[in-house]
N, C-alpha and C positions, 0 to 999 in steps of 0.2 A: 510630534503629534500628541495633543493633550487628551484625546479620546481614542478608544479602540478604533481601528481602521474601519470596521464594518458596523459600528454602532448605528442603530436605526434601520438596519436591514432585517426583515423578517423572512425566515426560511421555513417552509413546511416540508418535512421529510416523511415520505411514505415508503419505507425501505426496510430490508432485512439483511442480516449478516454483516458483510464487511465493506463491499465496494462503495455504495452510495452513503452509508453511514460514515465512512472515513472522510468523504468530502465534507459532510456536514460538521464533523468534529473540527476540521480546520476552520471552516466558516465560523463556528461557535468560538473557537479559540481567538479568532480575530475580532470578536465582539458582536457578531450577528446573533439575533434571537432565533434559536433553532427549536421548532416545535416538532417533536418526534411523534408521529401518529402510529399507534400500535393496535393490534387486535386485542380485545378485552381478555380473551382466553390465551394466556401464556406470553403474550407480547412478542417482541422480536426474538426469533430463535437463537440469536447470539447470546441472549441471557442465559442459555442452557448449554452453549457450545463447549464449555470447559468440562462437561460431564461425558463427552464422547470418549469411547474407549481408544486409548492410544495418546490422548492429549495429556500434557503434564498435569498431575493430580493436585487439586486444591479445592477448598471449600469456597474460595473467592472466585466470582465469575470474571476472571481477568480479561478475556477477549472483549466482553461487553464494557468493562471499565475503560479499556484503552480507547474505544471509539465513540464513547457517548458522554464524556464529561461536558459540562457547561450547557447541556440541553434540557429542555422541558418535555415531559411525557404526557400525552393525552391518549386515552384508550377509547377508540370509537369502532363500532361495528359498521364497516363500510358496505356491508352487504344489505344493510337496511336503508330504506328511503330516508328516514330521519338522520341516520348516520351520514349519508351522502350530503344531505342538506347542511349539516354542520361543517362537513369538509369543504364544501363550496364557500361557506361563509368565511372559513379560514383562508382559502385561496384569494378571496376578494381583498384580504388585508395583507397579502404576502407579496414579497418581491421576487422570491425564487421558490420553485417547486422542484424537489429532488426525489427521484424514484429509481429503483432497479426492478420494478415489476415488469413482466413481459408485456409487449404492446397489445396483444389480444386481450389480456386481462384488464388493462387500463381502458381499452375501448369498450369492453363489456360494461364497465362502470360509468361510461360517459366521460372518462378522464383522458381521452386521447388528445393529442396536441391540436388537431383540427377543431375540436369542440372547445377546448380550453382557450384557444387563441381568440375566438370570437367574444368570449365572455370577459376575459382579462387580458387586454392587449398589451399591458405593460409587464406582464409576468414573464420571468425567465423560466422556461420549462426544460428541465435537465433530466435526461434519462441515461442510466448506465446499463447497457445490455450485454448479453453474452456474445451474440453474433452480428449485431447491427440490425437495422430496420428492414433491410432488403435481402434478397437472395433466398435460396432453398432452405437454409437453416435458421432463418430469422425468428421463427417461433419456437425453436428448440431451447431447452434450459441450458445455460452455460455457466461453468464454474472455472475458477482460475486454474485448477489442476488440469482440466481437460481442454479448456478453450484458450487460455493465455499461454500455458506451458506446452501442452502437447500439440495443439493445432498450429501454433506459430513456428514449429520446427526447433524451438529452443531445446526441448527435452531430447530430441534426437541427437543434439550436439553434446549435451552433458551426460547422457545415458552411458554409463561405463560399459566397457566391452564384456566384463564378467557378469553383468546383470545389475539391475537397479537394487539399491539397498534400502530404500525407504521413500516415502512420499515427499513432495515439495512442501516447504513450510506453509502452514495455513495463512491465507491472505497475501501470499507473496506475489500474486498477480492482481488481486483485488485492489491493494493499496496503491501500486503504481498507476493502475487505471483510474483510481480515485483522484490522484494528482492531476492526471490529464483532464478529468472532469472539472476539477477545481479551476484549472486554467481556462476552460471553456466558459464556466460560469462568470469568472471575473472579467473575461473579455466581453461577454454579453452584457454585464452590468455597465462596463465602460461604453459599449455601443448604445445602451439605453440613455446614458447621459447625453449623448450626441443627438439621438434620434427621437427619444421619448417612447420607443417601442421595445417590447420584449421580443424574445426569439426562442427558437428550438435548439437546444444543445444536446447532441448525442455522442456518447463515446461507447466503445465496446471492448470487452476483454480481448476479442480476437484481433481487432485493429491495433490495440495498444501492444499486444504481444508481437505482432508483425513489426511495429515501430521499434520496440525494444530489441528485436532480433534483425533489424533492417540491414545491417552490414552483410549478413549471409543471405537474407532474402534477396537483397539487391544483386548479390553475386549470381543467384539463380536467374534473376530477371534479365541479366545480360549474358546468360548462358555460359558463365564461367565453369571451368572444369573442377569439380570437387574431387579431392584426393581420397583414396581409401583410408580407412581408419587403421592406425597402428597401435600396438600395445605400448605401454609406457616406456619400456626399456629401449624401444626403437622409434621414439616419437620424432616427428619432423623437426621439432625445435626444442632445445633444452629448457627454454623459459616457460614452456606450456605444461610442465609436469610438476608434481609435488615432490618435496624432499623431506627426509626425516632426520632430526637431530639425535644426538646421543641419548637424550632423555625422552625420546619418542614423540617429540612435538613435530607437527607437520608444518612445513614452511612453503610459502608460495612466492615466486618471483614475478615481477611485472616489468620486464626490461623492453620498453617500446623502442627507444632510440638506441638500438644495439651497437651501432658503430661508435657512438659517443661513450657508451658505458663499458663496452668490451675491454678496453685497456685497463679499466679499474677492477674488473671482475676477478681476473686471475689473482692479483695481489690481495683482494678482499678475502678470498678463500685460501690464501697462503700457497697458491700455485701460480706465481707470476710467469712461469715458463709457458703456460698455455696461450698467452697473448700472441706470441710469435710462432707457436707450433704450426708447421705447415698443414696439419690436418684441420686446424680451426682458425687460421689467420684471417679469412674473409667469410662473409655471410654465405656466399655460394659454396665454398669448400666445406664449411662447417656443417651444412645440411647433409653432406654425404658421409659424415663421420659422427653423427649425433649419438649413436649408441655408446661409443667409447667415451664421449664427453659426459654423458649422463652417468655412466658408471664411475668416472673420476669424481664428479661432483657429489654423487652419493657417498663415496668413500670419505671425502673431506667433511661433509656435513655430519656424518656419523661419528666424528672424532670429538665433537664438543656439544655442550648443552645449549638450549635455546637462548639463555641469557648471554652467553658468549657471542652467539651469532647475531643477536639483536644489536649488540654494541658494535660488532665488526661491520655489519652491513650498513649500519647508520653512519659509521665513520667514513666509509668509502662511498656513501651516497648512492647505494644500490636500492632501487624500489623493491620492497618486500612486505610480507605480512605473515604473521602466524595464522593458523586456522583457529579462531577463538572458540572457546566453549561459551555457553550462554552465561555462565557465572562470570567469566572474564569480560563479556560484553557489558554486563551490569555494573562492573567495577572499573571499566576502562577510563583512565584519566582524560583521554582525548574526548570521549563522549561527555564526561562530566564537565570539562572545561568549555564546552560549546553548547551548553543548555539543551543537550539532547534528551534529558529526562526532566520531568516536572513532578512536584510533590504536592499533596493536599491531604486533608483529614477526611476520612470516610466515616459516616455515623455508625456503621456496623463493623467495618473491618479495620478501623484505626488508620494510622498513617499509610498512605499509598503513594508509591512512586510509579509514574507512567511515562511512556515514550512521548516526547513532544513531536509536533509536526515539524518538518524539515525546513520550513520557509522562515527565514529571519529577516526582519526589516528594521533598519536603524530608526529609532524613535517611535516605533509602533508600540503603543501601550498594551500590556497584558495584565489582566487582573488575575488574582489567585484563582486557580481552577475550582469549579464547583463539582462535587461528586456527581456521577451519572444518576439519573432519576430512577426512582421506583416506578413500576408500571402504573400509569395513571396518576402519578404524583401531582401533576399540575392540571388535571382535567378541569377542576372547578375554576382555578385561576384563569385558564385560557378561555373557557366558555364565557366567563364574565366579561372578557374583552370584546366579545361579539354578541353582546346584549342578551345573554341568558341570565335570569335572576336565580336565586337559590331554589325557589319552588320548582322552576322549570328544570334545573339541573337535577334536583332530587327525583323528579318524575322520569327523566331520561335514565338515571341510574336504576330506578325501580323496574323499568322496562328492558333493561339490558342493552340499551343503545350505546351507553358509555359506561365506563367503570372508573373508580378512583381508589387510590391507596389511602390508608389511614394516616400516612405520614404528614 
């Protein structure tokens, strides 16, 4: 591909925080022109998210940097008639509209899908919601911690018996939901190539959470019997618990094909005799003697440091991972070798390394990332593309309808 995949596609983003902006960051990385519409006062709240108590401390607004590179910012007061007029002129030039504003708020502004569809029949109208468009909770605010994690049942699975130690990572439900939204938008663009018509794309934190946890939700839907939860030392399966090495590193196994790997596991931990031990010789019998097996494995892993076990488990082809610190994630050679991170120069903060989106396409051209915009940085540039001259723009700024940065 000699050009970026989505070159020529214009996206209008009216969104806050993480879910919908994450979608647009991928679209922008792939070459789309993304116009981020923000309120003049303060802009997207993600600009200030790093200041929340409990977040890693930095003067750099790292959450905003991560999800807003390669975008343009225009600051418009959408609560004003003139601001809405500008917004509609932008939509008239757009291929995709992306928002995570609640449906009743969009309807109040006359930006609901039924209205927009009549005016711009080729437009892809994509909304990311908390609870979806229907049902008793449709108008409630939804966030990844409450709607993706808690409501889907996932948190009830990972919640430890001794009590929760901390919150789920910020955006860890928003960004997977954003990937679902990206898939919907790309499918809608493909459909428009065939039909010439836009469509309504809706995803929700709640539905994506259920999809992510669908193995266990499906179990409930067929009325499977859920077993009582057990403490670690008496777990149902030895592969579902964590182990500590001599140097206090936490190790996790992921042995899915147990019958194939079990003969190698004993030799890997220098206990070959467990392979044929009558307590553990088969999967069925092993389940009745898990406590003794976990105690034995604990004893072995505690004899050596992490580096020893990394080499040993790799040699015997046992699926495993350490529980990485964030410092290790940032320096992980496997990430570095797969373009997981991308770097660019920021005019205020200097060299910045950021997380790349996870979709790699052979031959798809990627330009050097452009730093995230200042609030209203492109207001004048964007307005000029929809027939506002300098005098008209100055007048809009003077009346507070739009704002622009000095950059």
